[in-house]
C-alpha positions as CSV (number, residue, x, y, z in Angstrom):
1,M,-26.7,-8.1,-88.3
2,N,-23.8,-7.7,-85.9
3,N,-22.9,-11.1,-84.6
4,Q,-20.1,-9.8,-82.5
5,L,-22.3,-8.0,-79.9
6,T,-21.1,-8.4,-76.3
7,F,-23.0,-7.5,-73.2
8,D,-21.3,-5.9,-70.2
9,Y,-24.8,-5.1,-68.8
10,G,-24.1,-1.5,-68.5
11,N,-26.9,1.0,-68.3
12,D,-27.6,1.2,-72.0
13,D,-27.7,-2.6,-72.3
14,T,-30.0,-3.2,-69.3
15,R,-32.3,-0.3,-70.1
16,E,-33.4,-1.9,-73.4
17,L,-33.4,-5.4,-72.0
18,D,-35.6,-4.2,-69.2
19,D,-38.1,-2.9,-71.7
20,I,-38.0,-6.0,-73.9
21,L,-38.3,-8.6,-71.1
22,S,-40.4,-6.4,-68.7
23,L,-39.4,-5.6,-65.1
24,E,-42.3,-7.9,-64.0
25,R,-40.6,-10.9,-65.6
26,L,-37.2,-9.9,-64.2
27,K,-38.4,-9.2,-60.7
28,R,-37.7,-12.8,-59.4
29,Y,-34.1,-12.6,-60.8
30,L,-33.5,-9.1,-59.4
31,D,-34.8,-10.1,-56.0
32,A,-32.5,-13.1,-56.0
33,A,-29.6,-10.9,-57.1
34,G,-30.2,-8.2,-54.6
35,N,-31.0,-5.8,-57.4
36,D,-27.6,-6.4,-59.0
37,R,-28.7,-6.2,-62.6
38,A,-25.6,-7.9,-64.0
39,L,-26.1,-10.9,-61.7
40,A,-29.9,-10.9,-62.4
41,Y,-29.2,-11.2,-66.1
42,R,-26.7,-14.0,-65.5
43,L,-29.4,-15.8,-63.6
44,Y,-31.9,-15.2,-66.4
45,A,-29.4,-16.5,-69.0
46,H,-28.6,-19.5,-66.9
47,N,-32.3,-20.3,-66.5
48,T,-32.7,-20.1,-70.3
49,S,-29.7,-22.4,-71.0
50,V,-30.9,-25.0,-68.4
51,S,-34.4,-24.9,-69.8
52,E,-33.0,-25.5,-73.3
53,S,-30.8,-28.4,-72.1
54,L,-33.7,-30.2,-70.4
55,Y,-35.8,-30.2,-73.6
56,T,-33.9,-33.3,-74.9
57,S,-34.8,-35.4,-71.9
58,L,-38.4,-34.1,-71.7
59,Q,-39.0,-34.7,-75.3
60,M,-37.9,-38.3,-75.1
61,L,-39.9,-39.0,-72.0
62,E,-43.1,-37.5,-73.4
63,V,-42.8,-39.4,-76.7
64,A,-41.9,-42.7,-75.0
65,L,-44.8,-42.4,-72.5
66,R,-47.2,-41.5,-75.3
67,N,-46.2,-44.4,-77.5
68,R,-46.0,-47.0,-74.8
69,F,-49.5,-46.1,-73.5
70,H,-50.8,-46.1,-77.1
71,D,-49.4,-49.5,-77.8
72,T,-50.7,-50.9,-74.5
73,L,-54.2,-49.6,-74.8
74,T,-54.3,-50.6,-78.5
75,Q,-53.6,-54.2,-77.4
76,A,-56.4,-54.0,-74.9
77,H,-59.1,-52.1,-76.8
78,G,-58.0,-51.7,-80.4
79,E,-56.2,-48.9,-82.2
80,F,-59.2,-46.5,-81.6
81,W,-59.1,-47.1,-77.9
82,F,-59.7,-43.4,-77.2
83,D,-63.2,-43.8,-78.7
84,E,-64.2,-46.9,-76.7
85,L,-66.8,-46.3,-74.1
86,G,-65.4,-46.3,-70.5
87,V,-61.7,-46.1,-71.4
88,I,-61.1,-42.4,-71.1
89,T,-63.6,-40.9,-68.7
90,D,-62.1,-37.6,-67.7
91,V,-63.8,-34.5,-69.2
92,F,-60.5,-32.7,-69.8
93,Q,-59.1,-35.7,-71.7
94,R,-62.3,-36.2,-73.7
95,N,-62.2,-32.6,-74.7
96,Q,-58.6,-33.0,-75.9
97,I,-59.5,-35.9,-78.0
98,G,-62.4,-34.0,-79.6
99,E,-60.1,-31.0,-80.2
100,A,-57.5,-33.2,-81.8
101,K,-60.1,-34.6,-84.2
102,I,-61.5,-31.2,-85.1
103,S,-58.0,-29.9,-85.8
104,L,-57.2,-32.9,-88.1
105,V,-60.5,-32.4,-90.0
106,R,-59.8,-28.7,-90.3
107,D,-56.4,-29.4,-91.8
108,K,-57.9,-32.0,-94.1
109,K,-55.9,-34.9,-92.6
110,P,-57.2,-38.4,-92.0
111,L,-58.5,-39.3,-88.6
112,E,-55.8,-42.0,-88.1
113,P,-55.1,-43.2,-84.6
114,G,-51.5,-42.2,-84.7
115,R,-52.4,-38.6,-85.7
116,V,-54.9,-38.3,-82.9
117,V,-52.5,-39.7,-80.4
118,A,-49.7,-37.4,-81.5
119,S,-52.0,-34.4,-80.9
120,L,-52.6,-35.2,-77.3
121,S,-50.6,-33.3,-74.6
122,F,-48.3,-34.5,-72.0
123,G,-51.0,-33.6,-69.5
124,F,-53.3,-36.0,-71.2
125,W,-50.9,-38.9,-70.7
126,T,-50.0,-38.1,-67.1
127,A,-53.8,-37.8,-66.3
128,C,-54.1,-41.4,-67.3
129,L,-52.1,-42.1,-64.0
130,G,-54.6,-40.4,-61.8
131,K,-56.5,-42.1,-59.0
132,K,-59.6,-42.6,-61.1
133,Y,-57.6,-44.9,-63.5
134,E,-56.4,-47.3,-60.8
135,D,-58.2,-50.2,-62.5
136,M,-56.8,-49.3,-65.9
137,W,-53.3,-49.1,-64.3
138,R,-53.6,-52.6,-62.8
139,R,-55.1,-54.2,-65.9
140,H,-53.1,-52.4,-68.7
141,L,-51.0,-49.3,-68.1
142,R,-48.5,-50.9,-65.7
143,N,-47.5,-53.1,-68.6
144,A,-46.1,-50.0,-70.4
145,F,-43.4,-49.7,-67.7
146,K,-41.9,-53.1,-68.5
147,H,-38.5,-52.2,-66.9
148,A,-39.8,-50.7,-63.7
149,P,-39.1,-52.5,-60.4
150,S,-41.5,-55.4,-59.7
151,G,-44.6,-54.2,-57.8
152,T,-44.3,-50.6,-58.9
153,R,-47.5,-48.8,-58.0
154,R,-49.4,-46.2,-60.0
155,K,-48.7,-43.5,-57.4
156,T,-45.0,-44.2,-57.6
157,V,-45.1,-43.2,-61.3
158,N,-47.7,-40.5,-61.0
159,T,-46.1,-38.4,-58.3
160,P,-42.8,-37.7,-60.1
161,L,-44.5,-37.4,-63.5
162,T,-46.7,-34.7,-62.1
163,Q,-43.7,-32.8,-60.9
164,I,-42.0,-33.3,-64.3
165,R,-45.1,-32.1,-66.1
166,L,-45.1,-28.9,-64.0
167,L,-41.5,-28.4,-64.8
168,R,-42.1,-28.9,-68.5
169,N,-45.0,-26.4,-68.5
170,R,-42.8,-23.7,-66.8
171,I,-40.2,-24.3,-69.4
172,A,-42.8,-24.0,-72.2
173,H,-44.0,-20.7,-70.8
174,H,-40.4,-19.3,-70.3
175,E,-40.8,-19.2,-66.5
176,P,-38.0,-19.5,-63.8
177,I,-37.1,-23.1,-63.0
178,L,-33.9,-22.6,-60.9
179,R,-35.8,-22.9,-57.7
180,Y,-36.5,-26.6,-58.3
181,N,-34.1,-29.3,-57.4
182,L,-33.2,-29.8,-61.1
183,P,-30.6,-32.5,-60.7
184,D,-33.2,-34.6,-58.9
185,R,-35.9,-33.8,-61.6
186,Y,-33.4,-34.8,-64.3
187,S,-32.6,-38.0,-62.5
188,R,-36.3,-38.9,-62.3
189,I,-36.8,-38.1,-66.0
190,V,-34.0,-40.5,-66.9
191,E,-35.3,-43.1,-64.4
192,I,-38.9,-43.1,-65.7
193,T,-37.7,-43.1,-69.3
194,N,-35.6,-46.2,-68.4
195,W,-38.7,-47.9,-67.0
196,L,-40.3,-47.3,-70.4
197,S,-37.3,-48.1,-72.5
198,P,-33.6,-48.5,-71.4
199,I,-32.3,-47.7,-74.8
200,A,-34.3,-44.4,-74.7
201,S,-32.8,-43.4,-71.4
202,Q,-29.3,-44.2,-72.7
203,W,-30.0,-42.0,-75.7
204,V,-31.0,-39.2,-73.3
205,E,-27.9,-39.5,-71.2
206,R,-25.7,-39.4,-74.3
207,H,-27.4,-36.4,-75.9
208,C,-28.8,-34.3,-73.1
209,R,-26.5,-31.4,-72.0
210,F,-28.1,-30.7,-68.7
211,Q,-25.4,-32.0,-66.5
212,N,-22.8,-30.0,-68.4
213,I,-24.9,-26.8,-68.4
214,Y,-26.3,-26.7,-64.9
215,H,-24.5,-24.5,-62.4
216,E,-25.4,-25.2,-58.8
217,E,-23.9,-22.0,-57.5
218,L,-26.1,-19.8,-59.7
219,A,-29.1,-21.9,-58.9
220,S,-28.5,-21.6,-55.2
221,I,-28.3,-17.8,-55.6
222,F,-31.7,-17.8,-57.2
223,R,-33.1,-20.0,-54.4
224,G,-31.6,-17.6,-51.8
225,N,-29.3,-20.1,-50.2
């Protein structure tokens, strides 16, 4: 393999990349770049680099949220809280729990609480902050955010977490994210992680490369500003 390849985005380079990535996928970038292919590919590369850099902070937030909720609900209902009647009532979430158990059985792994919990998606955990769980928030889940400002409401956490979940999903599906206010999203990720665990947010700020990678000028070109 030639590790010394360079791309000047000449006709030969872009022709094959167009085929590999598909013009449908590149259309947003080409539109933003005024059909300047070299610029479109710079935008595409930057979107990829920024997506990669955000993984560090998103991973820590998801793990911290999952484990804090698991600990809090275990204290309230026992380690098999997800099987307790009336705790998780949403059909989507109940299906996820069932699928997690089926997967463990299929893989011949024990149905241990930690294994089930680890199999549940970020969407499962953010759904626990929906309006239908207001009572669970007041009784239990707000205790997971030990370092949040006094009187923090469920909606105060749910709204930014929903935006963060949508960002995470776009990254997972290799979609454009430069149209978002990413510095603000990153700040909210760090802030909510801090509410769960200050040491976890400090770890994110030490290891996440987002602030070094993100280029506002390129992002503004994508947004059309």
